[in-house]
LOKEVO-426244 format. One record per residue: y, x, z of N, C-alpha, C, O in turn; residue in one letter. Coordinates in steps of 0.2 Angstrom, whole numbers, plus 2048, in hexadecimal, padded with zeros to 3 digits. Each point is the difference from the previous one (the first is absolute). Layout:
N
YXZYXZYXZYXZA;...
END
This chain:
336
5E688A6857F97FF8007FE8007F98037FE7FBM;7F78068037FE8017F97FE7F97FD7FD7FC804Q;8048037F67FE7FA7FD7F97FF8007FC8057FFA;8027F58037F97FF8007FC8017FA7FA802800F;8097FC7FA7FD8017FA7FF8077FE7FC8017FBE;8078048097FE8077FE7FA8028037FD8057FES;8007F78077F98028037FB7FB8007FA801802W;8087F97FD7FB7FA8008027FC7FA8057FD7FFL;7F68027FC8017FD7FA7FA7FE7FD7FB802801Y;8067F87FA7FA7FE7FD7FE8047FA8048037FCP;7F67FE8037FD8047FA7FA7FC7FD7FE7FB804V;7FF8067F77FB7FC7FD7FA7FE8057FD7FB800P;80280A8047FA7FF8058027FC8067FC7FC803E;80B8037FF8027FC8058068038038038047FDG;7FE7FB80A8068028037FE8078037FB801804L;8098047FA7FF8078028058038058067FF7FFY;7F78058068048038048008087FF7FB803801C;80A7FF7FC8008077FD7FF8068067FC8047FFK;8087FB8067FF8068057F97FF8047FE805803P;7FF7F57FD7FA8008037FA8007FB7FA801802G;8087FF7F87FB8007FA7FA7FB8017FA802800R;8087F88027FB7FB8008037F97FD8068007FFF;7F67FC7FF8017FA7FD7FF7FA8057FB801804F;8087FA7FC7FF7FA8047FD7FA7FB8037FE7FCI;7F78008067FC7FB7FC8008017F98027FC7FCD;7FC80A8028008027F87FB7FB7FD7FB7FF802P;8078007F77FC7FB7FC7FB8057FC7FC7FD7FDS;8058098037FC8057FC7FD805805803801805R;7F88027F97FD8068058058058018038037FBP;7FE80080B8058058017FC8058057FB7FF803V;8098077FF7FD8058048017FD8087FB801803D;80A7FC7FE8017FE8078047F98008057FF7FDR;7F77FC8068037F98018007FE8077FC801804A;80A7FB7FD8007FC8067FF7F97FE8047FE7FCI;7F77FF8077FF7F97FE8027FB8067FD801806V;8077FA7F98027FC8057FB7FB8028007FE806T;7FB7FF7F67FB7FC8027FB7FF7FB8018037FAH;7FA7F98077FA8007FC8007FC7FA7FB8007FCG;80A7FC8038007FB7FA8008047F9803806800H;7F97F87FB7FF8047FA8068027FC8008047FCS;8067F88058068027FC8048058048058037FED;7F88008088038058037FB806801802806800H;7F87F88017FB8058017FB8017FA7FD7FC7FEA;80480A7FF7FC8017FA7FC806801801804804R;7F97FC7F87FC8068008028067FC8058007FCP;7F78068068018067FC8058058038018057FDG;8027F98098058058027FC8068047FA7FF801H;8098077FF7FD8068038007FE8087FB800803D;80B8008008017FF8078047F98018057FF7FDQ;7F87FD8078037FA8028018008087FC801804V;80B7FE7FD8027FF8078027F98018047FD7FDM;7F88008098017F98017FE7FF8077FD804803A;8047F68007FD7FE8067F88008007FD7FF7FAT;7FF80280B7F98008007FD7F97FD7FB8007FCP;8097FB8067FD7F97FD8018007F97FC7FD7FCE;80A8058018018007F97FB8057FC7FD7FE7FBT;8018078087FB8057FD7F97FC8007FD8017FBL;8027FC80A7F97FC8018007FB7FA7FB7FF7FDA;80B7FD8028007FB7FB7FF8037F97FC7FD7FCV;8078098038008037FA7F98027FE7FD8007FAM;7FF80380B7F98027FF7FC7FA7FF7FB8007FCR;8067FA8077FC7FA7FF8017FE7F97FB7FE7FDL;80B8018018017FD7FA7FF8057FA7FF7FD7FAR;8028098067FF8057FB7FB8058008008057FCM;7FC7FA8097FA805801802806805806801802G;7F58037FF8018068058068047FE803803805A;7FF7FE7F58058057FE8077FC7FF8058037FDS;7FB7F68048057FC7FF8078028048057FF7FEG;7FA8048088058028048028077FE803804804A;7FC7FF7F68018077FE7FB8058027FC7FF804G;8058067F87FB8068028018038077FC803802R;80A7FC8008028038068047FB804806801801S;7F77FA8028047FB8048038038077FD804803P;8097FA7FE8038028068037FA8048057FD7FEY;7F88028078027FA804806801804801806804P;8047F67FC8068008048017FA8047FF7FA7FEL;8028088098007FA8058077FE8008058047FEQ;7FC7F58038077FD8008048048067FE801805L;8088007F98058038057FF808801804802804G;7F78017F98008078018038047FA7FD8007FAE;8088048078048037FB7FB8067FD7FD803804P;8047FE7F67FD8067FC8058037FC8037FD7FCL;7FD80A8048048047FC7FD8027F97FA802800T;8087FC7FB7FD8017F98068047FC8057FD7FEI;7FA8098008058047FD806800804800802806G;8067FB7F78068018048027F98038067FF802D;7F57FC7FE8027FA8037FB7FE8057FB803801V;8087F88037FC7FD8067FE7F97FE8047FC7FER;7F68038027FD7F97FF7FD7FD8067FC803803V;8067F67FE7FD7FC8057FE7F97FD8047FD7FDT;7F68018057FE7F97FE8027FB8057FF802806L;8047F97F98017FA8047FD7FA7FE8007FF7FAH;7FE7FC80B7FD7FA7FE8047FC7FB8067FF801P;7F67FE7FA8047FC7FB7FE7F98018047FB7FDA;7F78038077FE7F98017FD7FC7FB7FF7FA800G;80080A7FA7FD7FC7FA7F97FE8007FE7FA800H;7FE80B8017F97FF8027FD806805804804802I;7F67FC7FF7FD8058058018077FD7FE8017FAL;80580380A8018077FD8078017FC8018067FEG;8027F58018068017FB8068048048007FF806S;8048057F68058048038068017FC7FF7FF7FAA;8078018098068037FD8008078007FD803805Q;8068007F78018088008078028018047FE7FCV;7FD80580A8068038018008077FE7FC804802L;8097FE7FA8018077FE8078038028057FD7FFI;7FA8088058068038028018077FD7FC804800E;80A7FD7FD8028067FC8078028018057FC7FEY;7FD8098058078038018047FB8038067FF7FDK;7F87FE8088047FB8048007F97FD8037FC803G;7FA8037F78007F97FD7F97FD8027FB803800A;8057F68007FA7FC8027FF7FB7FB8057FC7FFR;7F68047FD7FE7FB7FB7F97FD8027FC803803A;8047F67FD7FA7FC8017FE7FD7FA8047FC7FDV;7F68058017FC7FC7FB7FC7FB8037FB802804V;8067F87FC7FD7FA8037F97FF7FE7FB7FE804T;8038037F67FA7FE7FD8017F88008057FD801G;7F57FF7FF8007F98028017FF8077FD804804D;8077F77FE8007FF8088027F98018027FC7FCY;7FD80280A8027F98038028018077FE805804K;8077F77FE8028018077FE7FA805802800806R;7F97FC7F77FD7FB8057FA8028037FD8057FER;8017F88077FA8028047FA7FF7FC7FF7FC7FCR;7FD8098047F98007FD7FB803805800806801D;7FB7F68017FC8028057FB8067FE7FC802804P;8047FF7F57FB8057FD8048077FE7FC8047FET;80A7FC8048048067FE8058028058037FC803A;7FE80B7FD8068028058067FD7FE8028007FAA;8027FE80A8077FC7FE8058057FD800806802P;8037F77F98068047FD8048038058027FD805F;8008097FA8048048048078027FC7FF8037FBE;8067FB8088078017FD801807800800803806L;8028017F58028078008078017FD8017FE7FAV;80380480A8078017FD8008067FB7FD805801R;8077FA7FA8008057FB8078007FC8047FC801C;7FC8097FB8068007FB7FE7FD7F98057FD7FDD;7F58048017FE7FD7FA7FA7FC8027FB802803L;8057F77FA7FA7FC8017FE7FE7F98037FE7FCL;7F68048037FD7FE7F97FB7FA8027FB801803V;8077F97FB7FD7FA8027FD7FD7FA8028007FBT;7F87FD8077FD7FB7FB8047FA7FF8057FE804E;7FA7FE7F78047FA7FF7FB7FA7FD8027FD7FBA;7F88038077FC7FB7FD8027F98008007FC7FBT;80480280B8027F98018088018008037FC805F;8008087F78078018018047FB7FC8048027FBA;7FC7F78068047FB7FE8017FB8057FC7FF805L;80A7FE7FC8027FC8067FB7FA8018007FE805P;7FD8007F57FB7FA8017FA8028057FD7FB802V;80180B7FE7FA802804802801808803805802F;7FB7F68018007FF8077FA7FE8037FE7FA800R;7FE80B8037F97FE8028007FC806804800805H;7F77FB7FB7FF7FC8067FD8048067FD8057FFE;8047F88077FC8038067F97FF7FF7FD7FB7FDP;7FF80A8057F98007FE7FC7FB8047FC7FC7FDD;8068028097FD7FB8048017F97FD7FC7FC800N;80A8037FC8017FA7FD7FB7FF7FA7FD7FB7FFR;80280A7FD7FC8007FA7F87FF8027FC7FD7FDE;8028078097F98008027FF7F98037FB7FD7FFI;80A8008048007F98027FF7FB7FB7FC7FB801G;8078067F97FF7FC7FA7F98007FE7FD7FB7FER;80080B8027F98017FE7FB7FD8047FC7FC7FEL;8058048097FC7FD8048017F88007FB7FD801L;80B8017FE8017F97FF7FC7FD7FA7FD7FB800A;8038097FB7FC7FE7FA7F98008017FC7FB7FDS;80180A8077F98008017FE7FA8047FB7FD7FFL;80A8018067FE7FA8048017F97FC7FC7FC801A;8088047FA8017FA7FC7FA7FF7FB7FF7FB7FDA;7FE80B8007FB8007FB7FA8048037FE8057FDF;7FF7F88087FA8038037FA8017FB7FB804801P;8057F87FA7FA8007FB8018057FA7FC8017FCE;80A8028048028057FB800807803803801805R;7FB8047F78018078018078027FF8037FD7FBA;8008088088078027FF7FF8077FD7FE805803H;8037FC7F68008067FD8068038008057FE7FDL;7FC8088078068038018018077FD7FC804801L;8097FC7FA8018067FC8048058048057FE803G;7F98087FE8048058037FE8077FE7FA8017FEA;80A8038027FF8077FD7FA8038058017FF806Y;7FB8057F77FA8028048018058067FD800805S;8098047FA8018058048077FF8048057FF7FDL;7FA7FF8098067FF8048027F98018007FD806G;8017FF7F58027F98017FA7FC8038007FC804K;7FA8057F97FA7FC8027FF8018087FE7FC803A;80280B7FF7FE8018078067FD8047FE7FE806Q;8088037F88057FD8047FF7F88018017FD805R;7FE8007F57FE7F98017FB7FE8058007FB803L;7FA8097FC7FB7FF8058028008077FE7FC804I;8068097FE8028018078057FB8027FF7FD805V;8058017F68057FA8027FC7FA8018027FC804L;7F98027F87FC7FB8017FC8008078007FB803L;7FE80B7FF7FC8008068057FF8067FF7FD805R;8078067FA8057FE8058027F98018027FE805E;7FE7FF7F58017F88007FA7FC8038017FA800A;7FA8098017FA7FD8037FA7FE7FB7FB7FD802G;8068067F87FA7FF7FC7FB8058018008067FEW;7FA7F88057FB8058037FA7FF7FC7FB803801D;8057F97F97FA7FF7FC7FF8067FB8058047FFR;7F57FC7FE7FF8057FB8058007FA8017FA7FET;80280B8008048007FA7FC8037FB7FD806801I;8037F77F97FB8037FA8048047FC8067FE7FEY;7F78077FF8048057FC7FD8017F97FA8007FFL;80A8017FC7FE8027FA7FE807800802804805H;7F97FE7F77FD8078018058058007FF806803G;8077FA7F9804805800804802806803805801A;7FC7F68048048018067FB803806803802805M;7F77FE7FA7FB802805801807803801801806V;8008037F5800807802807802803800804805G;8057F97F98078018038007FD807802804805I;7FB7F67FC8007FE8077FB804805802801806C;7F98027F77FC8048048048068027FF803806E;8058007F68048068018057FE806801804804L;8027F67FB8057FE8057FC800807803802805Y;7F77FB7FB7FD8008077FE807802801801806R;7FD8047F67FF807802806803802800804805D;8067FA7F98068038028037FC806806801802L;7F77FA8018027FD8068037F98008027FE805G;7FE7FF7F58037F97FF7FA7FB8017FC8007FCI;8047FC8097FB7FB8018027FA7FC8057FD800E;7F68017FC8017FA7FB7FC7FA8018007FB7FDL;7FB8058087FC7FB8027FA7FF7FB7FF8047FCG;7FE7F68047FA7FF7FC8027FF7F88047FC7FFP;7F98087FD8018007F97F98007FC7FB802803L;8057FB7F77FA8007FD8018007F88057FC7FEE;7F88087FE8017FF7F97FE7F97FD7FB7FE803P;8098007F97FE7F97FD7F98007FD7FD7FB800V;80180B7FD7FA8007FC7FA7FF8057FA7FF7FDA;8078028097FA7FF8058007F98037FC7FF805E;8087FC7F97FF7FA8027FF7FB7FB8008017FAT;7FF7F88087FF7FB7FB8077FD7FE8047FF804T;7FC7FE7F68067FC7FE8017FA8058067FF801R;7F57FE8018017FA8048038028078047FC803E;7FB80A800802802806807802800803801806S;8017FF7F58078027FF8057FB801806801801L;7F77F97FF8057FA8028038018067FD801805A;80A7FE7FB804801806801807803803801805G;7FB8047F78018078028058037FB8037FE7FBE;7FF8088088058047FC7FC8067FC7FC803803I;8067FD7F77FD8067FC8068047FD8057FD7FDV;7FB8098058058057FD7FE8047FA7FA8027FFL;80A7FE7FC7FF8037FA8068037FD8057FE801A;7FA8087FB8068027FC8037FB7FC7FD7FC7FDP;80A8058018037FB7FC7FD7FF7F98007FB7FEP;7FD80B8007FD7FF7F97FA7FC8007FE7FD7FBS;7FF80280B7FA7FC8008017F88007FB7FC800A;80B8028028027F98017FE7FC7FA7FE7FA800L;8038097FA7FF7FC7FA7FA8037FC7FF7FE7FAA;7FD8068097FA8037FD7FA7FC8008007FB804D;7FB8077F87FA7FC8017FD8008077FC7FC802R;80580A8017FE8008078017FA8057FD7FE804W;80A8007FB8027FA8047FC7FA7FF8017FB805S;7FB8047F67FD7FA7FF7FA7FF8057FE7FA801R;80080B8037FB7FF8058037FD8067FC7FE805R;80B8017FC8037FD8068017F97FE8037FE7FBI;7FA7FE80A8007F87FF8077FD801803800805P;7FF7FD7F58077FC8008058048058027FD805D;8008097F98048048048087FD8008027FE7FBP;80180380B8078008008028077FF7FF805804V;8057FC7F68028077FE8068028048057FD7FET;7FB8088068068038038018077FE7FC8037FEA;80B7FF8038018077FE8068028048057FD801F;7FA8098038048038048048057FD7FD8067FFA;80A7F98008048057FC8077FF8018027FA800S;80280B8008077FE8008027FD7F98057FC800G;7F78057FB8027FC7F97FF7F98018027FC7FBW;7FB80180A7FF7F98018067FD8018007F9801M;80680A8018067FD8008027FD7FA8047FB800R;7FA8087FA8027FD7F97FA7FB7FE7FB8027FFV;8077F88017FC7FA7FF7FC8017F97FA7FE800K;80A8047FC7FD8017F97FA8058007FB7FF7FCA;8058068087FB8058007FA7FC8037FA8017FER;8077FB8077FA7FD8047FD7FB7FB7FA7FF7FFA;80A7FD7FD7FD7FC7FB7FD8037FA7FA7FE7FER;8088088007FD8047FB7F98028027FB8007FCQ;80480280A7FA8028037FB7FA8027FA801802R;8097F97FE7FC7FA8027FF8008087FA7FE802G;80B8058017FF8008088027F98038067FE7FEV;7F68008068017F98038048018068047FC802E;7FB80A8028038018068038078007FD805802L;8097FC7FC8048068008028028078037FC803P;7FB80A7FF8028038068058067FF7FE8057FDL;8087FA8068058067FF7FF805806803800805V;7F88047FA7FE8068048008067FC7FD8017FCI;8088048068018067FC7FF806804801800806S;7FD8057F78008078048058047FE800806800D;8067F77FD8068047FE8067FC8037FF7FA803H;80680A7FE8067FD8038037FB7FB7FF8017FAV;8057FA8088037FB7FC8078027FF802805803D;8027F77FA8078027FF804801806803806800W;7FD7F68058048018067FE807803804803803P;7F67FE7FD7FD8068048028067FC801806803E;7FF7FA7F68038067FC807801802802806801L;8027F57FF807801802801803807804805801I;7F87F88048018038077FD807800803804804S;7F87FE7F87FE8078018058047FD801806803T;8027F97F88068047FD805801806802805801I;8007F58028058018057FD804806804804803E;7F67FB7FF7FE8028077FE8087FF801803805D;7FD7FF7F57FF8087FF806804801800806801T;8067F77FD8068038008018057F9805804800G;7F67FB7FC8008047FA8077FE7FB8017FB7FFA;80280B7FF8067FF7FC7FE8007F88047FE7FCE;7F68048037FD8007F97FA7FD8007FB801804E;8047FA7F77FA7FC7FF7FD8017F98047FF7FBI;7F68038057FC8007F97FB7FA8017FC7FF805W;8037FD7F57FC7FA8007FB8017FB8018027FAV;7F97FC8087FA8017FB7FB7FB8018007FC805T;7FB8037F77FA7FC8008027F88017FF7FD806H;8058007F58017F98018067FE7FC8028037FBG;8027F98098067FD7FD8068048028047FE804R;7FD8087F88058058028077FD800804802804E;7FE7FB7F68077FE7FF8037FC805806802802E;7F77F98018047FC8058018048068057FF803A;7F68057FF8018048078058067FF804801804L;7FC8027F68058057FE8077FD801805803803V;7FC7F77FA8077FD8008017FE808806801802R;7F67FC8018017FE807802806804804800804A;7F88067FC8018068038078037FF804802804A;7FE7FD7F58078037FE8057FC803805802802T;7FA7F77FE8057FC8048018018078057FE803L;7F5805800800802807804807801800802806M;8028017F58048068017FB8067FF802806802G;7F87F97FC7FB8067FF8008027F98027FC7FBR;7FC80A8047FF8037F97F97FE7FF7FB802803R;8047FA7F77F97FE7FF7FF8017F88048007FCA;7F58018037FE8007F97F87FE8007FD800805R;8017FE7F57F97FF7FF7FD8067FE8028047FDA;7F87FD8067FC8067FF7F97FD7FD7FC7FE803L;8048047F67FA7FD7FC7FB8058018008067FEA;7FA7F78057FA8048007FB7FD7FD7FF7FA800L;7FD80A7FC7FA7FD7FC7FA7FE8047FF803806L;7FD7F87F87FA7FF8038007FB8067FC801804G;80A7FC7FD8007FB8058007F97FE8037FE7FCR;7F87FF8077FE7F97FF8007FC806800803806E;8007F67FA8007FC8057F97FF8037FE7FA800D;7FE80B8007F97FF8027FF7FD8067FB7FC801E;8098058047FF7FE8078017F98017FF7FE806T;8047FE7F68017F98017FC7FC7FB8017FA801E;
END
């Protein structure tokens, strides 16, 4: 089998597939990009052609304008193979957010999977992660340390509802990333029986409307700006993490500050942010899920990127895999 590094390798723009002449999640404008999902550390403006799921293209247009999905957008449906140059490309569900996809690249009998960001737990707002067997696995490593073990979603949502019952006179200001995490929390709350209006920071309104347009039912929502301070007592207010300590938050009466993130496993992070109710809910795989994904795919070669590479490279090596860190520019922990 031809060495993967001879046809799939990092360049300043991002991960490049030479026989297909395309980049995956490039951080700079390129002629042809395959974009795994709509978060801004993966989806950048300025490309000529963008290949992605229809949902990801819609997110890119919403966030970056009409040309945000490239001058020549090319929608790819999950599970439908496409020949590009000398390779065959198929997108498979990544479970990260709505429209997120792994990229399967087949070339001369070899199979490489680039996961993008992914999670293996149920998400009522996203197609579930699909395991794809491969020879090379290029995996994210956002939470690639043994300390990171995410809690069951229903346990954390139960803690939020218990706090609401214990403090009915206080609003609960819940920090969550605007794209993906916020909508997932809303649906999890609905499934747990919270049918009251959920109030939104203005930055979340457009994304929630897009989710509804794409078939995700969210229940009653209302912008915080359209209600009174007094009426928020006992209610849930969703806001981006950056707004929790912003002047904007002063309009919320005596809030219980909560934050939903895998980083809330680290108590020091919660204290630094002034979080009273840390909720360990993540849109990424945790350490045990990373290890099981390496095992389940059957990949003999593992490339690790976007996170804590060293620990996962060592673990994969001890599992008998050929493993290396893959340094890609422009990757931040935006989604948590």
